[in-house]
N, C-alpha and C positions, 0 to 999 in steps of 0.2 A: 652319836645320836641313838644308835641301837641300845647302848647301855642306859641312856637316860629314859628312853621310851619304856624299856623293860622295867626299870626302877619304878615307873609310874603305873605299872600293872598291865602293860601291853605285851601280848605274846609276839615276839619278833621272829621273823624268818630271815635268816642271813644267807644271801646268795652271792657267790663269787666263784672264781676259778680255783683259788688256793684254799683247799679244804683244811689243811692243818692250821692255817691262820684263823679260819672261821671257827674251828673246834676250840681253839684257845680262847677266842672271844666269847663263844657260847658258854664255856666253862666259867669265865669271869662273871657272866650274867647270872648263871645258876647259883654261884657262890653268894651272889648279892641278893638272892631270893627271887630272881626273875625266871622267865620261861623263854627258851630260845630253841629254834630249830635250825638245822644246817642243810643247805641244798647246794651241791656242786652245779655251777652254772656259768657258762661262757656266753654273754649276750651277743657275741659275734655269730654264734650259732642260733639264729633267731627262731627257727622252727622248733628246736628242742627247748629253748627258753620259754616260748609261748606255751608249749605243752606242759612244762614243769610248773609254771605259774598257774595255769588253769587247774592242774591237779591239786595243788596246795590250796587254792581258793575253794575248791569243792570239799576237800578234806576238813578244812577249818570252818566251814559254814559261811564263808565270805570274808574277803580281805577288806578291812576298813581303810587302810592307807597303803599305797604302793609308791615307792620312791625310786625313780630311775637315777642312779648316782654313778654308774660306771663311766669312766672317761679315760681317754688317751691324750696326752699332750705332745706337741711337736712344734719346734721352731725350725723353719727351713727357708732359705732365700728362694724366692720365686724363680730365679734364673736357673736353679738346680732342681726344680720341682719335677718329680716323676711319680706317676700313678702308683708304682710299686711302693713308694715311701709313705703314701698317705691313704691307701685303700683300707688298711685295718682301722686307722683312726676314724674314717668316715663310717665304716661299718659299726664300730662300737658307739661312737658319740651320737650318731643320728639314727641309723637303723636299729641298733640294739636298744637305745633308749625308748624309741617309739614302740618297738615290739613289746618291751616290758610293760608299758602303760596300756597298750591295746589288749594285751592278754587278759587283763582284769576288767577292762572297760564295759563290755556287754553285760556281765553279771552285776556290776555295780549299778548300771542304769536300770536293770531289771528289778533290783532290790530297792532302788530309790535312795541309795546312800553310798558314800565312799569319797575318797580324796586321792587324787592323782597328782604327784609331785615330780617335776623334772629339774635336775640341777644343770643349769646352763652356765653362763659365765659373763662377767663384765666385758670380756673380750668379744662377746657376741654383738656388742652395741656400737662398735666403730671398726673401721678397716685398718687395723694396725699392721705395720710391716712385719714380715717374717712368719706370721701366724695366720695366713689366709685360710689354710685348710682347717685348722682348729677353730678359728673364729666362725667360719662358714658352717661347720658342723653344729656348733652351738647356736648360731643364729637360726638355723633351720629348726632346731628343737624349740627355741623360743617362739618362733612364729607358729609352729604346730600347737604349742600349749595355749597361746593367746587365742588362736582360732577355735581350738577345742573348748575352751572356756565359754565362748559365745554359744557354741552348739549345745552345751550341756546345761545352760540356764534353765531352771525349773525342773530339773531331773533329780535334784538332791545330791548330785555328784559334783564335788568341787575340784578345781584345777589351780595349781600354784606353780609358778615358774621362779626358780631361785637363780639370781645373778650374783655369785660371789666374786670378790676380788681375789687377791693372793691368800691362800691358806697353806700353812706349813704341814705338808703330808709327804708320803713317799713319792707322789707324783712331782712335787716341787723340790725335793731334796737335792737334786742335781744342779739346781739353778745357782750360779755363782754370783750373779749381779744382784744388786739390792732389789728387794720386793717391797715397794711402797705400801705402807699401812697393812702389812701382812698380819693375819691372825693365826693363833694356834688352833689346832683342830677342835679342842674342847671349847674354846671361845666361840668358834663358828657354830658349833652344835648348840650351845646355849642360846646364841642369838637367833638361830633358825627356829628352835623349838619354842622360844618365847613368843613367836609370832604365828607359828604354823597352825595352832589350834583355832585361830580366827579364820582360817582358810582364805588368806589374802590372794589377790591376783598375782602379786609379785613379792618377793623378799630380796632386797638389794643391799649389798654391803661391800665395803664401807660406803656410807651415803655420800660423802664428799667425792669419792672416786667415781661413783655412778653418775652423779650430777655433772662432773667435769667431762666424762666420756660422752655422755648424751649431748652436752653442749657442743663439744667438738664435732660430733656426728651431724649436728643440725646446721653447721656452717656450710656456705657454698663450697662446692668441690675444690676449687683452687686454694681457698683459705684453709679448708680442712686438711688437704693433702700437705700443705706447707707446714701446718702445725704438727701433724702426726709424724712427719719425717724428722722432726726435731726430737722426738721421743727416743730414749735409749733403746736400742734393739736388743732382744734376748740373745743369749749364746745359741748358736745353731746346734741342734742335736746331732750327735755323731751317728754314723752308719751302725 
């Protein structure tokens, strides 16, 4: 998405923990004629992340688009659940994402323009086995964005929640079992950016998977549980 936005004339600010990877991406963007900045940021350190985003917002004269895309995946049987295993996931997927968006929010409202985007997951839409912590963290982000969108009506600031299905990235590279309807990262980027300019409430893909999951979630609990327990369970992540 960063490459495609930069190609269209957007100055992109790349934020993540792995600076060498960011520098490599920024160099690709510059060679293609785009403008890219790199900021080392770990969204798990919410206070420092908020300060960094506020500083770059002021330096660039206002951010037009802020996308919270950092995420941690984990599959673990609830019978072996320990807080130590899921605390970082919760901090990144929920606290880190919301901190990222809130950092830019007041100035966007003050300027009367801007677009806040959070990347949730189809897994936020129903209670699948083995991924309760992941699904809950993403469901929390979804509800936050849905509520925020209502609050910001009339301000000029848009809010979009993205619910992707499986996308082939480093995060999913370890998954050995089939990933139904999985997209390559460039396909997902094209799909998102083809819709993002309209500032929709949601971008959901694949559409058939989203509809099926929402249909299951709407069933009475006994029927829903029976159906979801028939789904193939993911491989449990190792210690």
